[in-house]
C-alpha positions as CSV (number, residue, x, y, z in Angstrom):
1,M,-2.8,-23.5,-19.9
2,A,-0.6,-25.9,-21.9
3,F,3.1,-25.2,-21.9
4,L,5.6,-26.3,-24.6
5,D,8.2,-28.6,-23.2
6,I,11.2,-27.2,-25.1
7,K,13.7,-29.4,-23.4
8,N,11.9,-32.7,-24.4
9,N,10.4,-31.6,-27.7
10,S,12.7,-33.3,-30.3
11,S,11.0,-31.7,-33.2
12,L,11.9,-28.1,-32.3
13,P,15.6,-28.2,-33.6
14,R,14.2,-29.6,-36.9
15,L,11.6,-26.9,-37.1
16,I,14.2,-24.2,-36.4
17,A,16.5,-25.6,-38.9
18,E,13.8,-25.7,-41.6
19,K,12.9,-22.0,-40.9
20,V,16.6,-21.1,-40.9
21,G,16.9,-22.8,-44.2
22,V,13.9,-21.1,-45.8
23,S,15.2,-17.8,-44.5
24,S,18.6,-18.4,-45.9
25,G,17.2,-19.3,-49.3
26,L,15.1,-16.2,-49.4
27,A,18.1,-14.1,-48.4
28,V,20.1,-15.6,-51.2
29,I,17.2,-14.9,-53.7
30,V,16.9,-11.3,-52.4
31,A,20.7,-10.9,-52.7
32,I,20.6,-12.2,-56.4
33,A,17.6,-9.8,-57.2
34,I,19.4,-6.8,-55.7
35,T,22.7,-7.7,-57.4
36,G,21.0,-7.9,-60.8
37,A,19.2,-4.6,-60.2
38,L,22.4,-2.8,-59.2
39,V,24.3,-4.2,-62.2
40,F,21.5,-3.2,-64.6
41,S,21.0,0.3,-63.1
42,L,24.7,1.3,-62.6
43,G,25.7,0.1,-66.0
44,S,28.7,1.8,-67.3
45,S,29.6,3.4,-63.9
46,L,30.0,-0.1,-62.3
47,S,32.0,-1.1,-65.4
48,S,34.4,1.8,-65.1
49,F,34.9,1.2,-61.4
50,E,35.5,-2.6,-62.0
51,E,38.1,-1.6,-64.7
52,R,39.9,0.9,-62.5
53,A,40.1,-1.3,-59.4
54,G,40.6,-4.5,-61.5
55,A,43.8,-3.0,-62.9
56,F,45.2,-2.5,-59.4
57,P,46.8,-6.0,-59.3
58,W,49.0,-4.9,-62.3
59,L,50.3,-2.1,-60.2
60,L,51.1,-4.3,-57.2
61,A,53.0,-6.8,-59.4
62,S,54.4,-4.4,-62.0
63,D,57.3,-5.6,-64.0
64,A,60.1,-3.0,-64.0
65,N,62.7,-5.1,-66.0
66,P,63.9,-3.0,-69.0
67,E,62.2,-3.8,-72.3
68,E,65.2,-4.2,-74.5
69,R,63.4,-5.2,-77.7
70,I,61.6,-1.8,-78.0
71,A,62.8,1.7,-77.8
72,I,60.7,4.9,-77.9
73,V,61.7,8.1,-79.8
74,S,59.6,10.7,-78.2
75,I,58.5,14.1,-79.7
76,D,58.6,15.7,-76.3
77,E,58.5,19.3,-74.9
78,R,62.3,19.7,-75.3
79,S,62.1,18.6,-79.0
80,I,59.2,21.0,-79.6
81,A,61.1,23.8,-77.9
82,E,64.3,23.2,-79.9
83,V,63.1,22.0,-83.3
84,G,59.9,24.1,-83.4
85,P,56.1,23.7,-83.1
86,W,54.5,20.5,-84.5
87,P,53.9,19.6,-87.3
88,W,57.6,19.5,-88.3
89,S,58.6,20.0,-91.9
90,W,58.9,16.9,-94.1
91,S,62.6,17.4,-94.3
92,V,63.0,17.3,-90.5
93,I,61.1,14.2,-90.2
94,A,63.1,12.6,-93.1
95,D,66.3,13.4,-91.1
96,L,64.7,11.8,-88.1
97,V,63.9,8.6,-90.0
98,D,67.3,8.4,-91.7
99,K,69.1,8.7,-88.3
100,I,66.9,6.0,-86.8
101,N,67.8,3.7,-89.8
102,E,71.4,4.6,-89.5
103,A,71.5,3.5,-86.0
104,G,70.5,0.0,-87.1
105,A,66.8,-0.2,-86.1
106,Q,65.1,-3.4,-87.2
107,L,61.8,-1.5,-87.9
108,Q,60.5,1.9,-87.0
109,I,56.9,2.3,-86.2
110,H,55.4,5.8,-86.3
111,D,52.4,6.4,-84.1
112,I,51.8,9.4,-86.3
113,I,49.6,10.2,-89.4
114,Y,51.4,12.1,-92.2
115,P,48.3,13.6,-94.0
116,A,47.8,15.4,-97.2
117,G,48.0,19.1,-96.7
118,E,49.0,22.4,-98.0
119,R,52.6,21.9,-97.2
120,A,54.9,21.0,-100.1
121,F,55.7,17.3,-99.9
122,D,59.4,16.5,-99.7
123,D,60.3,13.4,-101.9
124,R,63.1,12.7,-99.5
125,L,60.6,11.7,-96.7
126,L,59.1,9.1,-99.1
127,L,62.6,7.8,-99.9
128,S,63.5,7.6,-96.2
129,L,60.3,5.8,-95.1
130,A,60.6,3.5,-98.1
131,D,64.3,2.6,-97.4
132,Q,64.4,-1.2,-97.3
133,E,60.7,-1.2,-96.1
134,R,61.8,-0.6,-92.6
135,S,59.1,2.0,-91.7
136,I,55.4,1.8,-90.7
137,V,53.3,4.8,-90.2
138,G,49.8,5.4,-88.8
139,Q,46.3,5.9,-90.3
140,L,43.1,6.6,-88.4
141,P,39.7,5.1,-89.1
142,I,37.3,7.2,-87.1
143,L,35.1,5.0,-84.9
144,Q,33.2,7.7,-83.2
145,P,30.0,8.8,-85.0
146,Q,30.4,11.9,-87.2
147,V,27.6,14.3,-88.3
148,E,29.5,15.0,-91.7
149,T,31.5,12.7,-93.9
150,L,35.2,13.1,-93.3
151,R,37.6,11.3,-95.6
152,S,41.1,12.6,-95.9
153,G,43.9,11.0,-97.6
154,V,44.1,7.2,-98.4
155,L,44.0,4.1,-96.2
156,T,46.3,1.3,-97.4
157,N,47.6,-2.2,-96.5
158,P,44.4,-4.1,-95.8
159,V,44.7,-7.6,-94.5
160,T,43.6,-10.5,-96.8
161,G,41.9,-13.7,-95.3
162,I,39.6,-11.6,-93.0
163,S,36.1,-10.9,-94.3
164,C,34.4,-7.7,-93.5
165,Q,31.3,-8.5,-95.4
166,S,28.2,-9.6,-93.5
167,E,27.8,-12.8,-95.5
168,G,30.5,-15.4,-94.6
169,R,32.0,-13.4,-91.8
170,I,33.5,-15.4,-89.0
171,G,34.8,-12.9,-86.6
172,Q,33.3,-9.5,-85.5
173,F,35.3,-6.3,-85.9
174,P,34.3,-2.6,-85.5
175,E,33.4,-0.7,-88.7
176,A,34.3,2.9,-89.7
177,T,32.9,5.1,-92.4
178,N,35.2,8.2,-92.0
179,F,38.9,8.2,-91.7
180,L,42.1,10.3,-91.7
181,G,44.6,8.6,-94.0
182,S,48.1,9.6,-95.2
183,A,49.1,11.6,-98.2
184,E,48.6,9.7,-101.3
185,L,52.4,10.0,-102.2
186,L,53.0,7.7,-99.1
187,S,50.6,5.1,-100.3
188,T,53.5,2.5,-100.8
189,V,54.6,3.0,-97.2
190,P,53.2,0.2,-94.9
191,K,50.6,1.4,-92.4
192,G,48.6,0.4,-89.4
193,H,45.6,1.9,-87.7
194,I,45.8,3.9,-84.5
195,A,42.0,4.0,-83.8
196,P,41.4,3.5,-79.9
197,I,38.4,2.4,-78.0
198,I,37.7,5.2,-75.7
199,D,35.8,4.2,-72.5
200,S,33.2,6.4,-70.8
201,D,35.9,7.6,-68.3
202,G,38.2,8.7,-71.1
203,S,40.6,5.8,-70.6
204,V,41.8,3.7,-73.5
205,R,42.0,0.0,-72.4
206,R,41.4,-1.6,-75.6
207,I,42.2,-1.2,-79.2
208,P,40.7,-2.9,-82.3
209,A,42.9,-5.6,-83.9
210,I,41.2,-5.0,-87.1
211,V,38.9,-2.1,-88.4
212,C,36.7,-2.5,-91.4
213,V,36.4,0.4,-93.9
214,D,34.7,-0.1,-97.1
215,D,34.7,-3.9,-96.7
216,M,38.5,-4.0,-96.2
217,A,40.3,-5.1,-93.0
218,F,42.9,-2.7,-91.8
219,P,45.2,-4.0,-88.9
220,A,46.3,-2.1,-85.8
221,L,49.7,-0.4,-85.8
222,A,51.1,-2.7,-83.2
223,L,50.1,-5.7,-85.2
224,A,51.6,-4.3,-88.5
225,P,55.3,-5.4,-87.6
226,F,54.3,-9.0,-87.5
227,F,53.2,-8.7,-91.1
228,Q,55.9,-6.5,-92.4
229,L,59.0,-8.2,-90.8
230,V,58.6,-11.4,-92.7
231,S,56.5,-10.4,-95.8
232,S,58.1,-10.3,-99.2
233,G,56.2,-7.1,-99.9
234,S,54.1,-4.5,-98.0
235,Q,50.9,-5.7,-99.8
236,S,51.1,-9.4,-98.9
237,W,49.7,-9.3,-95.4
238,R,47.4,-12.2,-94.5
239,A,45.7,-13.3,-91.3
240,D,42.8,-15.4,-90.0
241,V,40.3,-15.2,-87.3
242,N,38.8,-18.1,-85.4
243,V,36.0,-18.3,-82.9
244,G,37.4,-19.2,-79.5
245,S,36.5,-22.6,-77.7
246,G,36.3,-23.6,-74.1
247,L,35.4,-21.7,-70.9
248,L,38.9,-20.2,-70.5
249,G,39.5,-19.5,-74.2
250,P,39.0,-16.0,-75.8
251,D,36.0,-15.1,-77.8
252,Q,38.0,-14.8,-80.9
253,T,41.6,-15.5,-81.9
254,L,43.7,-13.7,-84.6
255,T,46.4,-15.8,-86.2
256,F,49.2,-14.7,-88.7
257,D,50.2,-16.8,-91.7
258,S,53.6,-15.2,-91.3
259,Y,54.0,-16.3,-87.7
260,P,52.7,-19.8,-87.2
261,G,51.8,-20.5,-83.6
262,L,51.3,-16.8,-82.7
263,E,47.8,-16.2,-81.6
264,V,46.3,-12.9,-80.4
265,P,43.2,-13.3,-78.2
266,L,40.3,-10.9,-79.0
267,D,37.0,-10.1,-77.3
268,S,33.6,-10.5,-79.0
269,Q,34.0,-7.1,-80.7
270,G,37.5,-7.9,-82.0
271,N,39.3,-5.7,-79.5
272,M,42.7,-6.4,-77.9
273,R,43.0,-5.6,-74.2
274,I,46.0,-3.5,-73.3
275,S,48.4,-4.9,-70.7
276,F,49.6,-2.6,-67.9
277,R,51.8,-5.3,-66.3
278,K,55.0,-3.4,-67.4
279,S,56.0,-0.4,-65.4
280,P,56.3,2.8,-67.4
281,A,60.0,2.9,-66.3
282,A,60.6,-0.4,-68.2
283,F,60.3,1.3,-71.6
284,R,63.5,3.1,-72.9
285,S,62.8,6.6,-74.3
286,I,65.1,9.0,-76.3
287,S,64.2,12.5,-77.1
288,A,63.7,13.1,-80.9
289,V,66.0,16.2,-80.6
290,D,68.8,14.0,-79.4
291,I,68.3,11.7,-82.4
292,L,68.4,14.8,-84.8
293,K,71.6,16.1,-83.1
294,G,73.2,12.7,-83.1
295,S,73.8,13.0,-79.3
296,F,72.6,9.5,-78.3
297,D,73.9,6.0,-77.8
298,E,73.3,4.3,-81.2
299,S,73.5,0.9,-79.6
300,V,70.1,1.5,-77.9
301,L,68.4,1.5,-81.3
302,D,70.4,-1.3,-82.9
303,N,68.3,-4.2,-84.0
304,V,65.2,-3.2,-82.0
305,L,61.7,-2.1,-82.8
306,V,61.6,1.7,-82.6
307,L,58.3,3.4,-81.8
308,V,58.1,7.1,-82.9
309,G,55.4,9.2,-81.3
310,A,54.4,12.4,-79.4
311,T,54.8,12.6,-75.6
312,A,54.4,16.4,-75.3
313,F,51.3,17.5,-73.5
314,G,50.4,20.1,-76.1
315,L,50.1,17.5,-78.8
316,D,46.8,16.0,-77.4
317,D,48.0,12.3,-77.4
318,I,47.7,11.7,-73.6
319,V,45.4,9.3,-72.1
320,P,44.8,8.2,-68.4
321,T,46.4,5.0,-67.2
322,P,46.5,3.1,-64.0
323,Y,49.9,4.2,-63.2
324,S,49.2,7.9,-63.4
325,G,46.9,10.5,-64.6
326,Y,48.3,10.4,-68.1
327,S,50.3,8.4,-70.5
328,P,51.3,9.1,-74.1
329,G,49.6,7.1,-76.8
330,V,53.0,5.8,-78.0
331,E,53.4,4.0,-74.7
332,L,50.2,2.2,-75.2
333,Q,51.5,1.0,-78.6
334,A,54.7,-0.2,-76.8
335,R,52.6,-2.1,-74.3
336,I,50.5,-3.9,-77.0
337,L,53.6,-4.7,-79.0
338,T,55.3,-6.1,-75.9
339,S,52.4,-8.3,-74.9
340,V,52.1,-9.7,-78.4
341,L,55.8,-10.5,-78.6
342,D,55.5,-12.4,-75.2
343,A,52.2,-14.0,-76.2
344,Q,50.7,-12.5,-73.0
345,V,47.9,-10.4,-74.3
346,P,45.3,-10.3,-71.6
347,Y,41.7,-11.2,-72.3
348,A,38.3,-11.9,-70.7
349,P,37.6,-15.7,-71.2
350,S,34.4,-16.6,-73.0
351,G,33.2,-18.4,-70.0
352,R,33.6,-15.4,-67.6
353,W,29.9,-15.2,-66.7
354,F,29.9,-19.0,-65.8
355,I,33.0,-18.4,-63.7
356,S,31.4,-15.5,-61.9
357,S,28.2,-17.5,-61.3
358,M,30.3,-20.4,-59.8
359,I,32.0,-17.9,-57.5
360,C,28.6,-16.5,-56.5
361,L,27.4,-20.0,-55.9
362,L,30.3,-20.8,-53.6
363,L,29.7,-17.6,-51.6
364,A,26.1,-18.4,-51.3
365,V,26.9,-21.9,-50.0
366,F,29.2,-20.5,-47.3
367,C,26.6,-17.9,-46.3
368,V,23.8,-20.5,-46.0
369,Q,26.0,-22.9,-43.9
370,L,26.9,-20.0,-41.5
371,A,23.3,-19.3,-41.1
372,R,22.5,-22.8,-40.4
373,L,25.2,-22.9,-37.6
374,R,23.3,-20.1,-35.9
375,G,24.5,-18.6,-32.7
376,R,27.9,-16.7,-32.7
377,Y,28.9,-18.3,-35.9
378,A,26.0,-16.6,-37.8
379,M,26.3,-13.4,-35.8
380,L,30.0,-13.0,-36.6
381,G,30.5,-15.2,-39.6
382,L,27.8,-13.5,-41.8
383,P,28.9,-9.9,-41.4
384,L,32.6,-11.1,-41.8
385,M,31.5,-12.8,-45.0
386,A,29.9,-9.5,-46.3
387,A,33.1,-7.6,-45.5
388,V,35.6,-10.2,-46.9
389,S,33.6,-11.2,-50.2
390,P,34.8,-8.1,-52.1
391,L,38.4,-8.7,-51.1
392,L,38.1,-12.4,-52.1
393,A,36.6,-11.5,-55.4
394,I,39.2,-9.0,-56.4
395,G,41.9,-11.2,-55.0
396,L,40.9,-14.1,-57.2
397,H,40.6,-11.7,-60.2
398,G,44.1,-10.4,-59.5
399,A,45.6,-13.9,-59.2
400,M,44.1,-14.9,-62.6
401,L,45.1,-11.7,-64.2
402,I,48.7,-11.8,-63.0
403,N,49.4,-15.6,-63.4
404,F,47.3,-16.4,-66.5
405,G,46.4,-13.1,-68.1
406,L,42.7,-13.7,-67.6
407,W,40.4,-10.8,-66.9
408,I,37.4,-12.6,-65.1
409,G,36.0,-9.5,-63.5
410,W,35.3,-9.1,-59.8
411,A,32.4,-6.6,-59.3
412,V,29.4,-9.1,-59.6
413,P,30.8,-11.7,-57.1
414,A,31.9,-8.9,-54.7
415,L,28.4,-7.3,-54.8
416,F,26.6,-10.6,-54.4
417,G,28.9,-11.8,-51.5
418,F,28.4,-8.5,-49.7
419,L,24.5,-8.6,-50.1
420,A,24.1,-12.2,-49.3
421,G,26.2,-11.9,-46.1
422,S,24.2,-8.6,-45.1
423,V,20.7,-9.7,-46.1
């Protein structure tokens, strides 16, 4: 019987290395296949989990510094209890508008629709909202599919310079057929849309910068101040959209003729991502009833942007946020407005898939090298790699998000690294 002389056989290490290399390559291929299958099959569930966990770095590095450029006038439970159930009469709202103007507000932005209805319209509300063109109100293009046609009131203040027609369109924006507009008597009051993008888990993480209705481009409420503050009239709003460039650039960029140098990054559907870097405690809030009674410090509203909106639970303007189980819609408007003012609107770079692929490639190289080392390095290193990869992926995602406002995602590299180390 012939015996193999392991000690003197110099070709044996080479044969083992070749087999380890082939096995490692197969393991990487299997990890790629399983990762792809999981991403495809889990779909929106994986996306929701990635969004929830991906926002966690914002909580760890939340900014609690007071936001002094913006103040919120909240229609809260105490206001409802003392003034009466919503909707309030036009005269009460006119009083609220007048008192905010008298306090010296630079501009007041109402996260509220004032629709046509059976109530008698009070001309004083129109005069109050139109006073020195210092008020903007909401209008709602309906993005969700509707069985029946629903068009109430009027939509006004479309933006020129952006085409909503299929021919010659540069950017991409959502379109709506139905809408809830304001009363026709308020057609001269500047407006912005408050149509949210509602994710499958009920959260609102993005809002369209522009919504197209009847081939007209209507800007978001949080963007309307950047048109109104410098325009000579409420009808002279103009903007442009450009396709992004570079791996780290956004899919699209919105620019304002009135604010040279100000750019708002958008995704491929024309949406702005909402930043949750600011702590909720950073936003100053005053109860609407205190404004009506005059029992507030007027200096808080002097020369600031005032957001007026509902915060009471019964008014159905509450959405989940990373900070808590709920947040009023007016706070989301404050977040968007703050991030635009700071030029720090977060976005997913156009090369995010390339970046994720490079991260996966780096993890694959580490796993293959550990496998080639064999022995205790492979036995301990590969399981450790499987355990640490998700933490590395979300850590890199968090670092890019906090420092550069880039949402690169973390789920795919985390899945791949875990599977590559395990397989």
